Steps between C-alpha positions, in 0.01 A plus 500: 500500500630846411428826670192498722208695359457847643130442564575262789443647846859414592635685197266797463694815600356720771320801358445831671130420525579172678716685751225753568244221546725306738568809710127579504420149626758530779371843602145360517617205711690725739200730529282201587757397763485845662120480512506149647778548758290681769251210503753219466453361852120486495399131528268337247372189677341197333638578155688171458259387228630770267843337504381221271383757246828690533711186464303383196545837329877504570534138385323565169685826430845363577431177312403696186805725538724195535344344189565816296859515622554134415370576152773764476752239611402284203569795271812650656673202667584734789599370843412840646139481383489138612603602853230767511232263370594243766475774763144587400402134470649412841336798670162419345513132600607576859214743560251210512646314802553839666129578470363161612734493802404847624337487845122476466503411128533117533169488686333677209606224257459207742872451565683458828685796645875515445778608736555858612817551292386324182342797322786734593759249378332472161470879488874523570575269208288715266629826648868411449463288186340752266758786536778239470366390161463861384861566610609189308322633190673837533844339538457241224362737235844658452704182520556481124517183285560271798149579623350392167461120480546315170225473244245231578545538875169682538298205371501324836562793732137599546389154604807456720454838668133452574554149628797602712321796657193291584714223652711743705191693615328177605814381681545826689131506590518146636810581705340813647167332575660198672773680696326793665675433831847546349419819307635837619268695728366749245170559687432587862137400459248470218503877444838652593845433354821456698839666464612211279247604236638852498830347389319327212333825399831689510670229288220508243523878486879478455462254212243728338729802528785297351278395211395862449862615492603239244196564282561876516858466381415240235146596397464470125142396435138561595507181709789638707308821566188325621698255712641804682141612562422148622786512752398846620146371556648196674687731739180689580332166571782402742476836674127462554511137613803514727522855634173695467229242572410375847507140383294268287156602373549870571447783249875529439532124458218484245639807323828310471313210340345739249847631417613139465226434245596818315866395504406162355294661223734772373706288260185330372345838422824604329478185287139570409573865421793417274302220335214736418748763380685249281174365363387853415831574326476169314144574391603845377802350323290234328242761403770732364660215306162404355436860396847525349448176308163621373658831403773319308242287319294809421810679377589207274146494364521875449835465325368235263179689430683831455747354251215338308300823508780737402655282234167435328518819292851452353421134433183596317700754299760234418231264372338777294830605341596140437172442316555817300855398412382158383234661280760733344726203428213283370415742219588401145739792503628498863538844652827458684508855635163457672599157628825647632303779676270239657797298622657817641181568697507140624857545624409827671197340664718209615747738662212690657361174643836423656512849652147459636590172669818654638309797638237282669762269652678805643187579701507158665868488590729696726757724346531826314276556203623690197386859550582759235371848412179461299310748283137414581359670188735312271415174677126555448549582133700180443228291663233672291703434184512128579127498580383669177383178339282410802368857516402499130344156524286615794405823316625716786600865468815608686535844653813604685595801708863491606679760707829523314667665799467192716815410699658160459411220739726225629367152439507170317390575141375148429276492808362850435432405138301201621296720732407740221437211260268329751302818564461563125395139436245517784361826359461346154328192647265724701381667176473184288123469551418869455281566192303814586785746545854571389775285642759740630829418670649811659847502656638801683817580688557798727707623790340402831607720787864602491682169472264244342355428159140391448392271214130436434344243263133571426244297310138554402397144574248345737677611816550299817218342699476638858551157659820448299677828570642385832636173360649584162856501635464164677688203353293269278198732504374586152186631328599350166366158395847388392704719738761376749464779755872577514542808281387775740668333795822490300458867406443614855796296629730655237382856566528461878847348457594819316374712791175600330129431528237348267126555536177504301222758465181526294511680164195717454267431336630154402805289559783488750829678557814335638754742645850435623771723640876448506756718681733694272867407480599785735223436751611416858264201483696363205839574657407320822310217331659165567594291199400176673144473374360155564163391373214567741161348422232760553260433787 
């Protein structure tokens, strides 16, 4: 196994938010201690029955925490995490004999009473055992490769650890239950502890402080942070049980038990919090990847459709010229000059097709597009010259109004030609069914503001239906029976990539007008415009 994943609780670095949360939890626990301290010696008689509920809760919480830590062991092969998981497992198992041996509890579950020192002895084992295991975790986590067993070792470690802990816990419980007379005198009576117990409490506190010190100097992960909170809570519990309470079943004693339950639950809550956080990040990542994949598929569909759409005109011209050339050659007296002219037009259309494909591909790929100074009026005239045959066939009249003082613009000539060609072709198509009025195609150019040019393409056709106006720039949306729905989207993408804007308005009394603006060559918008224009499918 290589590097451990950063999403593991033992590898996740401590964030500033985690620090603030941990400090907030400790402040809240200390505030609760200050509120509880004045009432710590008030007795709460006949509350032994609650111990079974308390012990069950601690057992379940610590067992789940141990299971989660053992799952980490199977991933990380870490002796440090193994030591901590054993600590939680051992503490959870030992809480059961502690509860059933507590004075007054055996009678509630139809068991015989145990010796006076039995419960305290089991409590001592839990009290000293848990901080020892935490200290072992803190020391082993920085031990390097020697603390990382060989691969395959973790396959049997979970079963061996669980079995070993259960056997040791059962053995210690049997020894304590059957040798009450030889146990140290931890209790003076059923309620009050002796001076010997104060030594146990001081030792447990010392082990906790040592664990805190080692974790503080070696803390690297979220787990380390929350283990420090666990040990701080453990110290508050010791303070309440051994020094502030008046003995068993007092307010301070029960408050200590509540702190004990909190201490047992902190790492589990940290696990759950990180699990939810990781799941959320994973869900967002999967969703983002799905959206990116869909965007790539849409872009590829758009690329294919755009190439097919934009190359249709030069291909149709190639076929037309080829047919014309064949007819000139098939005559009894072949007209070679006309055939040569047709072939020349075919070559020019072939080169134009290649330039169209190159221009479209440039919109889908990263890199710098070819941007040169362009005379917009000259560009429009060249497109109109190539479109004369379609204009005559459709019986359309052309009217132009060019501002000859227009400044140059910086752009890709091939892409701008395709925009103008698409708008002209759409205008001609819009007037193809008109029979009751003149078919007029009007193209104007003018200065727009101080640093932009405005080009407008007007037709006297049927106009745009109200429910279509908001969708005409969407990919694959078309009002033509045989349309592909890519032309206007392509036009808008090109114009926006050049720093301009494309929009449509109604032409009174009939038809539609498509306007687009482009910054002039000396415009700040053009100077600052990035050359990395990648294809963006319109929403």
